[in-house]
N, C-alpha and C positions, 0 to 999 in steps of 0.2 A: 047760204053759204058756207061754211067751213066743212060742215058733213060734205058737201058735195067734192070743194078742193080737196076732201084727203078720200073719197072714192076714186076721183079722179085719180091721184098720186098710187092709190093702192092698185089698181088697173095698170099704168104705167109701172111700175114696181113688177108686178106681175109677168108683162109682158116681155119685159126686158131680163126676165130669168135672174132678177135677185129672188131669193128666198127669206120671204115670210115670214115662214117657220122658225126663223133662226130665234135661238133663244137670248141671246146677246149681239147687240150692235156697238162694238169696239171701233174708237177713233183712233189712229196710230201715225207714226211716221218711220217709215220704213229705215231701220239702221243695218242690214244684211241680209244679204241673199245668197243662201244655205246650198240649193240647190235650185234647179228645177219646179220643184212643187213644195220649196220649202223656206220660210221667211223668217226674220227678226222684225216687230216690229215694237216701238215706246209708244208703251199706252200708258199714259198717268205718269206716275213713278217706275215700273214696271214694263221688263223688255221681257214681251209674250212669244213664244216660237210658235210657227203658224204653220200647218201642214193643208196647202190649197185641198178644199172637199171634193169628191168626186171625180179627181183627175188623177194620175198617175205620169211621170215622164221617164223618161231614161236614166237609168242611173249613170253615174260618170264617169264609168270607167265603159259604158255600153254606147253604141252608136248611136251619136245625137245627142247625148248627156249632156255634153259643156255649152251643145248649142242653146240647149233648154235653158239651164240656167243664163245663157245670155239673153237670151231672149225675155226672162222673166225680169231680169235687170233692167231690158231695157223699158218693158210696160210699168215698172214700179222702180224706179233707179231708189239708190241710197237717199235719203231727204226728203222722199215724197213723202203726203198724205195718203193713206188710205182710208177706207171702211173695211171694219173686219165684221162680215158675219157670222158670228160661233154658232154652227149646228152642234159640236161635240167637242169631246176629248177625248184622245185615244190613248193606248197604254203608257205610252212615255212621257203624258203630262202636257203633250201639244195643243193647240186650240185645234180644231179644225173648225176652216172655214173658206167660205165664199171670200174672195178681195175683190173689193173696187174702185180705183183709182181712175184717173182724169179721164181714160180710156174705156172707162165700164169696166163689165164682170170681167176680170183678167183670167179667172177661171176657162171660163166658154172663149174667149179669144187664143188661150194657151192651145186648148184641141180644136178650135178653126183654125188655126194657122199649121196643125201638124206636129207641136212641139210637144203635145199630150194626150195622151188615150185616154176614155172615159175609164172608170175603176168600180166595172161593175158593180161589183160586191159590197160597194159602198155607195151604190146611187141612192139609195133611200132617203140620205143625209140629203139629196136635194131633190126632193119634186118637184119645186117652184120651175124647177129649169133643166129636169130630167130629158125632157123632148128638146129644148134647146141644144143640150149638150149630146146626144145620138144623132140629131142630124149633122151637126158641125163635123165630127167622126168621121158618118159618112160621107158629108163633101170631101174634108182632108183625104181621105182614103180615096174615094173618086178621081181626086187631082194629085195623087201621090204627092202629098205635103211632107216635107222633109222627115219624119219616121216612117210615115204610107209608102216614101220611095224605096223603099229598100224591097226586094222580092219576098223574101220570107221575114218580116220581120219576127223579133223574141219579145214580144211582151215584158216591162218593166217587172213585174210581181215572178215573173216564170226567168229572167235573169236574176232575181235575187237570190233563186232559190236552185240554179245551176243548173237550169233544166233546160235549156238551148244548145 
């Protein structure tokens, strides 16, 4: 019975795009939203800076950057409890993770709504949600949602390097 329950739960996790390959599951409380793709969470006695895995959002001084930050704050407001599926640590020491709040997979939600784009270079961190992320981005593009409403959008990684 327990094995069957575990199998069902595993299938639900895969179907919902949660990263089963995560090295670590952290439970935290959001203490600050820094950018559309970065937040700070209180995990135990430590504050952890978390960069959302496999996505990128416009910079603050880029079109829709402030809106992306506002949307992340709506999805996981300060004080809310989140699960952080840690998949990596970046060169700045930030935890790279998939955030799951009361509305589900926040990374996927941000892409689905057009506030974030898929960060192809780091998509390997999200093998279980890869297809969901790519499909969500295609839908956001097709429906000209937020970032994709621009006639010639500048990808955030290009904007950071002054390539637009």
